[in-house]
C-alpha positions in Angstrom: 18.1 -34.1 8.8 17.2 -35.6 5.4 16.2 -38.9 7.2 13.7 -37.0 9.4 12.1 -35.5 6.3 11.8 -38.9 4.5 10.1 -40.4 7.6 7.7 -37.5 8.0 6.7 -37.4 4.3 6.5 -41.2 4.0 3.5 -43.4 3.9 0.3 -42.1 5.5 1.1 -38.5 4.8 -1.2 -38.1 1.8 -4.0 -35.5 1.4 -6.2 -38.0 -0.6 -6.9 -35.1 -2.9 -9.0 -33.4 -0.2 -10.3 -30.0 -1.1 -13.3 -27.9 0.1 -15.3 -25.0 -1.3 -17.7 -22.9 0.7 -20.9 -22.6 -1.4 -23.1 -20.5 0.9 -25.2 -20.5 4.0 -28.7 -19.7 5.2 -29.4 -18.2 8.6 -32.7 -19.9 9.3 -33.2 -18.5 12.8 -31.3 -17.0 15.8 -30.4 -20.6 16.7 -29.9 -22.4 13.4 -27.8 -21.9 10.2 -27.5 -24.2 7.3 -24.1 -24.4 5.6 -23.7 -25.5 2.0 -20.3 -26.8 0.9 -18.6 -29.0 -1.7 -16.1 -31.5 -0.5 -13.7 -33.2 -3.0 -11.8 -36.3 -2.0 -10.4 -39.3 -3.8 -13.2 -41.8 -4.7 -13.6 -44.5 -2.1 -12.2 -42.3 0.7 -14.1 -41.2 3.8 -13.5 -37.8 5.3 -14.5 -35.8 8.3 -15.1 -32.0 8.4 -15.7 -29.4 11.0 -18.4 -26.9 10.1 -18.6 -23.6 12.0 -21.0 -20.7 12.2 -19.6 -17.3 13.2 -21.4 -14.2 14.6 -20.6 -10.6 13.6 -17.6 -10.5 16.0 -16.2 -13.6 14.3 -16.9 -15.6 17.4 -17.8 -19.3 16.9 -21.5 -19.6 17.8 -22.1 -23.1 16.3 -19.9 -26.1 15.5 -20.6 -29.5 14.0 -18.3 -32.3 13.0 -19.7 -34.2 10.0 -18.7 -37.5 8.2 -18.4 -37.4 4.5 -19.0 -41.1 3.4 -16.9 -42.8 0.8 -18.4 -42.5 -2.7 -17.4 -43.3 -6.3 -17.8 -39.5 -7.0 -14.9 -37.2 -6.3 -16.9 -34.1 -5.4 -20.0 -34.1 -3.2 -22.4 -31.3 -2.3 -22.9 -31.3 1.5 -25.7 -29.4 3.4 -25.2 -29.2 7.1 -27.7 -27.7 9.6 -25.8 -26.3 12.6 -27.4 -25.3 15.9 -26.1 -22.0 17.3 -26.1 -20.3 20.7 -26.9 -16.9 19.0 -27.5 -15.6 15.5 -24.8 -16.4 13.1 -23.8 -14.2 10.2 -21.7 -16.7 8.2 -21.2 -20.5 8.0 -18.2 -22.3 6.5 -16.0 -25.4 6.6 -13.3 -24.9 9.3 -11.2 -27.9 8.3 -11.4 -31.4 6.8 -9.3 -34.5 7.2 -9.1 -38.1 6.4 -9.4 -40.2 9.6 
């Protein structure tokens, strides 16, 4: 069992210091919400994030995958316009990962 853990936790299983913070959102119209977030990742590392907009029933009404380009800065402010199928009431980062 120990051998399995070592293989799983071995090379390639790093988070690259990836962290996100939801800063806010603006419901621009019934079909568009702008999501403001901060993404922190090790300098020089590219990340991808899935941004979602939810309606009052917590149903996903908008979804967009974004690329966070590599930078010499650890933390970046990201503004993401998301088209929606109906009016959203909140917007946030669903998940981020290093491809």
